[in-house]
N, C-alpha and C positions, 0 to 999 in steps of 0.2 A: 441553577439561578439564572445563568445567561438565556436559558431557553424561555424563562419567564420574561426577560426583558424584550427578547425578539417578539413575543406574543403581544406585550405591552405596545411596542412599535406599531404592530400591525393594527391593533385596536385604535391607537392615535390617529393613524392615518386612514382608519376607515369609519365605520357608521356611528361610533360612539362621539365623534366630534361633529357638532352641528354647525352648518353655515349660519350666517346671519338669518335672523328669523323672519324677516319681512322684506319686501321689495324696496321700502324706504332705506333699510340698512345695507342692501345690496348696492344701491346707488351711492350712499354715503361712502361704502368701502371703495368702489371704483374712483370716485371723486378723490379720494384720499391717496391714491396709487402713486401720484406724482406731485405730492403736496408739499409745501414748503417745509413742514415739520420733519419730513423724511430727508432733507438736504442737509448733509453733515457740514457743508460749505457755508451754510447760512448762519448768522448769528443765534446764539441760544435764546435771546430774548424774542427774535422774530419767529423762531420755532414754537416757543412756548405760547406766544399769542396766536399763531395759526392753528395749533391743535386745540388750543382752549376753545377757539371759535367754533370747531367743529364738533364738541362734546355736547350730549345731551345732559341734562341735570341727573339722569340716573347714572351715566357713565362718570360724571364727577364725583357723585356720592360714592360710587363704589371705589374711586382712588383713595377715599378719606378712611377707609375701614380696613383693618388687617385681616387678611386671610391666614389660611393654615394648611400645610400640606397634608395633614391627616384628614382632610376632607376628600382627597382622592387617592391617597395612599394609606393602607392600614399599616400603623407603626409596629405592629407585632407580627404580621403575616406577610406584609408586602402586597397584599391583594389590591388591585386596581379599581377604583369606582369611578366610571365615566360620567354618571349623573353628578357625583359629588364634584367632578373637576368643573363641569360646565355651571353648576349652581355658584360654586366659589368665585369663579371669576365674573359672574354676573353682577354679583353684589360686594364682593370684596376683592378687588382686581388690583390695588395700588401695590400692595407688598403682601408676603407671606412668610410665616414662622417655620423653620425646619429643625430646631433644637430638640431632636428627640433621641432617646438611646436605641438607635436601630443602625444597621450595618450603613457604611458609608456609601455603597453601591446603591441602596435603596434611596438614600437621600439624593444623591446625584441624579439618578433615573428620574425620580419624582419632579426634581427641579427642571429637567429637561422636558418632561411631558408638559408642566406647567407653562413654561416659557414658550414653548412651541405652539401651545394652544393659543396663548394670548397672541403671538405675532401672526399666526397664519388663519385663526378661526374666530377672532373678533373684528368688529368692524374698523377700529383704528389701529389696531396692532400696538398697544401700549405696553412695554415690558414691565416686569414686576421688580420691585426690591425683594432680594431673598435675605432672610434675617436668621441669625442666632447669636448666642453670646460669645464674647471673646476676650474677657478681661484679663486672662493669664493663659490663653491658648484657645484654639477653635473648639467649640462645644460639639465635637464629634468624636466617636470613641477611640480612633486610632490616630488622632492629630497628636502633635507634640504638646506637652504639658508643662508649662512655666510655672515659677513660684508666683505667689500673690502679689497684688499691687503694692501692698504696704512693705513688702520686700524690696520690689522694684526700685522704690524711692530711697531705700537704705543703701543703695548702690551709687546714688548721686552721679549716675552716668547716663544722661539723657540718650546719648549715642546708642547705647546698648538697648535701650527700650525702642528706639527707632528700628534697630535691626530685628528685634523681636516681633515688632508689628509687621514688618516686610514678610517675615515667616509665616505669621498668622494670615496675611492677606494671600500669600501664595498658595496656602493650603486651603483657604477659603475657595479662591478662585478654581483650583483644581476640582472641586465639587460643584461648582456652579453658584456658590454663595456670593453675593456681592455686598452684604451689609453686616457690620458685627457691632453688637450693643456694647461698645467700649470707646473711650475709657471713661472713668469716673473722674470728675473735677470736685467731687465732694471733698470735706476735709474731716480729719479724725479730731475734732474738738470735743467730743463727748465720748469717753472710753467705754462707758457701759453698753452703748449702742452696739449691736451685734455685727455691723457690716464694716467696722474698722477695717478688717483685712482687705477689703475691696478699694479702699481709698490709697492716695499716694501720701498720706500723713497729714500732719496737722498745720502745715504752712502752705499758703497760697501761692508763693513764688516758686517753691520747690514743685508742688503739685501741678502748676501751670506748665513749667518746663517739661515735666514728664508726660503730661497730656498733650502738649503741643507735638512732641516727637512721636507719640503714639499715632495722632492723627496724620501727620505728615508720613509715616511709614505705611500705614494701611491705605491711604488715599493715593499715594504715589503708584499704587498698582490699580487705581480705580475701583477699590473696595471701599464703600462708604464706612465712616466712623459714625457712632452715635454717642455724643457727649451727654453724659447723665450725672446725677439728676438735678435738673435746673429748677431752682437753686435755693441753697440754704438748707438743705433737707436734712444733714447728718449730725444735728445736735438736738434731738427731740427731747421734749420734756420728760424727766426721769431716764432718760436713754432709752426709751421704749420705741421701737421701730414703728413709723408712721406717725409718731405722736406730733403735737403741735410745737412749733419752733417760736421761741419769743425773741424778739429783736426789732430794732427800728431800721429806718432806710440807711442811716450812716453805717451801721454795722453790716447791713447787707452789701453795701457798695465797698466799704473798706476790707471786710474779711472774706465774704462769701464769693463776690463776683469776679475778683481778678484772675483766678484760676480758670474760671469759666471763660472769660474773654480770651485769654491767651490761647486755650484750646480750640475755642470757636471761631473767633474772628481772625486771630493771627494766623491760625493754621488752616482755616478755610473749611471747617468741618461741614459736611453736607446734611448732617441730621443732629437734632438734640432730642433727649428724652426729658420729659417733665418729671414731677415727683409726686408723692403720696401726701405730703404735709400741708399744713397751713402755716404761713408765715405772718405774723402779726395779725391774725384773724382771717387772712385772705387765703383760699386754697390755692396752691400754686397752679393747678390745672386750669383755674379760671381767672388767673391773676394778670389782667390786662396791663397793669403798670410794669410788670416783670416781662411779660412775653410781647407786649407791643411797644410801650413808651421806651423801655431801656434796650431791649433786644433789637427791635426793628427800626425804632425812630433814632435812638441814640447810637447804637451800634452799627446799624446799617445791614443787619442779617437777613439774607436773601432766600434762605432755604427753610426746611420744614421742621415742626416740632410735632413730636408724637406723645402722646400720654403713655404712662407706665401701664402694665397690665391690671385692668380693673379699677384703675384711678378715676375715671370719670363718674363710675357709680358711687363713689365715696361723697361726691358733692350731696346727694340724697341720703345715702345710708349712714354716713359717719359724721359729715358736717352739719346734717340736718337743715339743708338750705332748700330742699324739696322733699317730695314724697318718696320714700323707698319702697321697694316691693313688699306686699304683704300677702297674706292668704288670699285676700280677696280683691287686691289692687296691684296693678303693675307698677313698676318703677316710672317715675315721670321723666320719661327720656325726652320730651320736649324740653322741659326745663334744663336739663343736663346739657343738651346740645346748645340751647340759646346761651348758656353760661359760659361754656368751655370753647366753642368753635369762634364766635367774636372776639374772645379774649385772646386769641393767637394760638390755641392748641389745635393744630391743622388735622391731625390724623388721631384715630381712636384705635389704640391697641386692643386685642381681644382680652379675655380674661373676665369680662364683665356683661353687661346687657346689650351691648352693640347699639347705644343710643343713637349714633349717627345715622343709623338707618332712617331716622325720621327726616333727615335733611330735605330730601325730595319733596315730601308733603309740606314741610315748613316753608320752603321756598314757594310752592305753588299756591300756599295759603296766604302769602305775603307776610308771614311772620319772620322770615328770615331773608336778608339782603342777598341777592345772588352774587353781588360783589364780594361779600365775605367769603362764599364758597369760592370764587374764582381765584382769590387770594391764595386760599389755602391749596388748592389744586395746582396752581402755577408754580408754588414754592416746591412742592413735590417734583413736578415735571421739570423744573428748572436743574434740580439735582440729578435727575435721570439723564438729562442731555448731556450735562457737564461730565457725568460718569461715562458717556459713550454706550449707554444700555441700548438705545435704538439700533445702533450699528452692530453690536455684538452682545446680544443679551444673555448669552450662555457661554461660559468659558470652561466648563468642565471638560475633563479629559477622559479617555477611556479607563475602564476599572484597571485594566493591565498597566496603565501608566502612572498611577497615583503613587506607587511605591517610590518613584524617582522624584516625587514632589512632597509627599506627606511622610512626616516622620522619618525624615532622611538622617544620616549620620550627621551632617553637618547641622541640622536643626537642634539634635540632641545635644551636640557639643556647646551650642549657643545656651542652650538651657542650663547646662552645667556651668557655664562661665558666668551667667548673670546670677545663677544661684550662689556661688562662690563670692562673688563681688558684693553680694547682699548681706552676707552673714556679718553680724556685729559682735565684736570681743567687748564684753562688758567688765570683765574682771580677770586678771591674770597673775595671781600672787607668786612671787618667787619664781616667776618665769616658768610655770608649770607647763605651759604651752610654748612651742609645739611639741608633740609627743615624739618620743623614739619610735621608729616603725618596728623595732624588734621588741618593744614593751609588751607585756602580756596585760590584756585589756579585758575588763568586764563591762560589757554593754549592759545597761540596766534601765528597766521603766517601761511604761505601757506604749510609749511611742518609739522605743528602740527598735522594734522589728515591724514597723507599720509605716506605710507612706501616708503622712498627715496631711493630705491635700486640703485645700481651703475650699470654699464653696463654688459654685458655678462650674462644676466638672461633670462629666457624663455619668450616669448611674454605674456604680460598681468599678469605676475607673481607678479607684484607689487599690484595687487587686490586680491591675494590669501586670502581666509578667515582665514588661519592660521597666517597671519602676524599681528604683534602688532605695531601699531602706537603710536607716544608719548602720544597723548591724552588717548589711551586705557590703555598704561602703568600707567600713572598718576591716571586714574579712578580706576584701580584694585587695586593699592598699597595705595591709600589714605582713610583716614577715614574723610576728610573734604569734602567741595564741590569743584568740579573741573568743570569748564565751558570752552567753547572754542568760540573763534571768529577768522575766518581765516584772516580778515583784508585785504589782497589783493591775487592776483593770482600770482604765480612765474614769469609769463612772461609779465606783464602788469604794466604800470604806474598808473592805475586807483586806486584812493584813497577812493572811494566811501565807501569802507567798514571800513575805519579808525574809523568813530564815534562809530560803534558797538565794534570794538576792544577796544578803549578807555574806552568805558563804562564798558566792561567786567574787564578790568585792574583796573579801579576805584573802581568797587564793589568787588574785590578780596583783599586779604592781599598780594599777590605776583603774578608777572606775569612771566611766562616762554615763550619767544619768539623764535620760531623756524624758522630759516631762512638759505639761503645758496644757493647752486648750485644744478643742477639736471642733471641726464642722461636720458637714455632711454633703453628699453629692445632690444632684439637682432633683432626684426622685426621693431618696431617704430625707432630705431636708424637710419635706412637707408631709412625712408620714408619721410624725409625733414621735420619732425616735429621739434619744438623747443627744444633746450637743451643748457646747458652750460658747459657740459663735456662729454667726451666719444670719442670713436674712430672717428676721422675724425672732432671733435668739438672742436675747438680751440678758443682761446680768446685774446683780446687786452687789457683787464682790469681785475683785481682780485677783484673789488669791488662788492658789492652786486647788483643785477639787479632789474631795475624798480622800483617798489614802496617799496621793501622790507627794504631799508635803511631808508627812510623816516617813515615807519611804526615802526621801532625799535625807532627812534627818538621820535615819538609821544607817545609811551608807557613809554619811560624813563621820558619824560616830565610830565607824571601825577604825579611824585613823589613816585609812589609805587616802591617798591624793583623789579628791572626787572633782570631777569636772561636771557641772550641770548644764545642761542644753535646754533652753525654753524653746519648744516647737510650738508655736502659738499664732493667733490672728491678731494678737493685741498685746499690750503690755502685761507682764504679770507682777503682782506687788507681793514680793516675799523678801524684805530688806534683810532678813536673817541669813537667807541663802547668799546673798551677796557679800555679807560679813564672813561667812564660814566655809563657803565653797573654795577650793583651790583655784578654779577658774569658773567664769560664767559667760556662757556664749547665747546669743540670740539668734534664732534662725525662724524668722517668720514663714508661714507656711510655705513649705517646700513643694517644687514640682516633681517630676518623675526623676529627677538626677539629685534629688536632695541628699541621698546617702553618699553619694561620690563626692559632691561639693563639700558636705560636712567633714568627710575624711581629709579632702584637699587641703582644708583650713587647719584643722586640728593636728595633722602630721607636719604642716609647714609647706607642703607643696605649693600653697597659695599663702601669701601673706594677708590676713585679713584687712580689709580696707573699708568695710561697710560702716556707716554711721546712722545714728537713729533718725528716722524720719518723724518720730513721734516721741514724746517726753514720757518717762516713766515716773509715775507717783509713788509716794511711800504707801499710800493707802487710797482706796476709792473715796473715801471721806475728804481727801484734800483736793479732789477735783473741782474746776478744771485746772490743768497743770501746762498748758500750751505755754511757750516762751514768751510769745509776743503779746503779753498782758498789757492793758493801758496803764498809763502813768498813774501813780497813786496805789496801784495794786500791790499785792503780795508783800506786806509788811511781815517781818519774820522775828519771832522770839519763841524759837522751837523748844518743845519738850520732848520727852521720851519715855518709854518703859525700858530699862535697862536690862541686859540678859539676866542678871540675878534677881530681878523682879522689882528692883527699886524704882519708885516714881519719881522722875525728874521733872518737875512742872515748868512750863513755859507759859506764853499767853497767845502766840500765834503759831502753832496751836499749843493747847495745854500739855497734850502728851503726844504730839506728832509735828510735823514739819510741811510748810506749805511750799517749800522749794523742790523741785524735782529730785528723785533719787538718781536718775540718769537724764540729762537734758537733752533736748533737741540738738541734733548734729554731733552728740558725743559717740565715741568709738575708739577702742584703743587698736594698736598694731604691734606686731614683733619687731618693727622699728621704732626709732625715736626721732622726731622732727622739731627742728628750731626754726623760728621765724625772725626775719631781721629785714631792715631798710624798706619799710613801708613807705610809698611814695605816690603822689598823684600827678597825672599829666597836667591838671590844672586844679587851682584852688579857689579861684574866683569864677563862677559860672552862671549861666542863664538857664531856664527851664527847658530850652531846647537843645542843651548840649548832651553830648555823650563823653564822658571821661574814662580814663583807665587808671586803675589802682594796680600798683606793681608791688610784689614782696618776695623776698629771697627765702626760700625753704631748703633747709640743708638737714640731710639724713645723717644723724651723728651715731648711727649704729652699723654693725657689720652686716646687715641684710637689706636687699632691696625692698623698697615698699611703695605704695600709693598713699598719697594724702590728699585730703578733701579740704581745699582752702575755701573758707567761708568768709563772705563780705556782709556785714551788717551796717544799716544806717540808723543813726539816732538824730531825731528832729530836738533840737535843744529847747526852742521856744516855738509855740504854736498856738494858733487861735482857738483850736479845739483840743480836747484830750486825745492823743494819739498813742500807738504802741510804743513801749519803751525803746525797743529796738526792732527792726525788721530786716529779714534777710533780702538782699537786692543782688547778690551775685554769688557764684561759686565755680570751681573748677578742680576736677580730679586729675592728679598728675602723678607720673612715676617718678620717683627720685632714688637713684641707685645709691648703694652704700657709701658713705663718705662724700658725696657730691652735693652740690647746691644748684637749685633750678630757680630761675626767675619766673615767677608767675604772673600774668597778667589778665585782669578781669576787668570788662567793659561795664560801666554803670551808666544807666539811662537817667539822666536828672528828672526827665518828664515822669517817671514812676516814683518820685519822692513826695507825691502830692498828698493832699487830704481833702476831704469833703467838709467844706466850711458851714458856717451857720446858715448861710442859704442855699445848702445842698449844692454848691458848685464846686467842681474839681479845680483846685489850685495849687501849684507848687509856690509855697509862701516864701518870700525874701527872708534871710537870716542864715545862721550858722547850723550846719549839720556835721555830724562826727561820723567818719567812716572807719568802722572798726574790722580789723582782719584777725581771723583766729581759726581754730581747730573746732569750736563748736559755739553754741549760743552763749555759754558761759566762759569758755575757755578763749578769750580775747587777747590776741598777742600784741597787738600794735594799732595805732590810729593816727588819722589825720583830720584836720578840719577843713571843711569846704564851706565858702559863703556863697550863697545865691543872691545875685544882684538883679 
């Protein structure tokens, strides 16, 4: 392998790398040798202006189209293609994608080749953004794998997410990667949608805090974040991925944009990714109101927006706004470019027809204003200068040094910590948990000896030997006997494995049954293999699939205490399990340390402190179930089908309940906390004030524990219909057994506003109630504030 790298370096320095092709380019290259844009002491704006003035229209166009490492490195053999290298950076020079399932050394060496070619063998020496995925770990085979974002938000610990982002940035830099496609600021408002697992939950405030700290973490090491998917993408019609989203501008501004503004503007994100959907009939990739009026004019965003993969083609082929490719006609690339680029979509990602290749001819033909192109290019250049890429385009380390940076013991320990902090205890009847370490335990279920990673992980990473399954976690932590019976497959109705599972439960003191949903890695996800969550994998039911429900029932019916663990990427709707299991635990898709973390919580080494970032409905038919419904929503006269089959009729709903089974912010602990002495630093305020709410939290149990204090605000009288309550602050605190901690949470009155009838943001005068509690329903105390 090293011999190949040495040969590649020789090729790189030799004949395969061509000098600028004509005398004019040689002159331009000499003139640029001491140019203003190469002077790091000069302001970014002066550097952008100078470089832009030196670029040809062809060079500008190349900055706006995504390249790909596979154009010069064969992703299965590592063979180097010199002509592919030259071609890629002639036409797709601004950024390139590296997220392939190949050895990290291949990726790093390929990146180095690419950046050295750009800096040494192109006229102006503009470095590239180097891109891959990173929502819960760098998309490279040996990188540290964390649990999924929906779980991160259940930790309610933004500082932990910041620490994780720093790890992802360190591991990225070690290979020369300088941009990760993360975080998501989308919200889990439609639970049938397959990508719930990638979000930080249903609430814009919580998601915004998580996204903000992720961006600060990666960009603190000069690795660019990419906040996605801008905006309003994750509540598609029927829950179907990429489907149209229905809503007005008030809903867009009230619900969907706050999390994006927090992660983009407050955190200073260097990049944004657009989305596949249309909102109120306008495709997001060509939505000038969203990408220009709001993002640039109102918010003042200075950096660049990229389309998602293949999203530009959808203008013609899905939205039917222009001619799609047919057997005898090409896609109307001119129409695509003229719709997307002037509307604020600066860069076209791959995966489609590369419509932006028409930019040069459109400008020369007078159909596209060069100022539009210049704005788009300058936005990306600005990010590159801010990141210091011109001074240090490649920060990769030697292959023998990556072990001290990638997948270190410290990083793995952080993964285990975040995992444990994210687990949510939903039920714990008769204090079944924590378990005795000497107990004889039967681990049962199709996820019991499997690492159930979410999507956006490298091909076959679910089988990495460093992964810890639930069974392995229990075996390592237990001093008793731990047995395993799978019981059934995830994807089958076959119950032939039930007798062995029942026997295992009967022979044990307690059964732990692990069931849920499953996703696929980045290769398998698109191969047509079965899954129940993930990108383009949407569901009509939130029930357990196949034989998993009957398996749980069979184990409960043994009479042995049965702990059910939902290993899933979204809520599971099985209220009967809540009623009948001895304990119920939610572990949203784990990372590589999932088995250890689960054992940590179930054996009591870690007191569970996670709380739900997304509400659980009784049934898919009761959606939507998010807590911050608008005033007048959710009247309730519930009915039910009782366990004995009796029909108990209600009206809202006739045989079900529009309230959540488990609400946003809910989660139990092995400790018990009481709240008292809620007070405010000021009760008469103006819109520019920041006030502090204070509450005393007492741990009245014999075990130490962490509590998440949640602060919700209720606008009593408003000029438009507003959410019934909204999360406006929270803090996670350790409270030792028998002690009281005074918790203070700052509240920004400026964020208590609404979008009025003239679509102006205002904090209206009047009374607001500040509620403090343990969940969105379990509100323990309140005080009234008057805005004057």
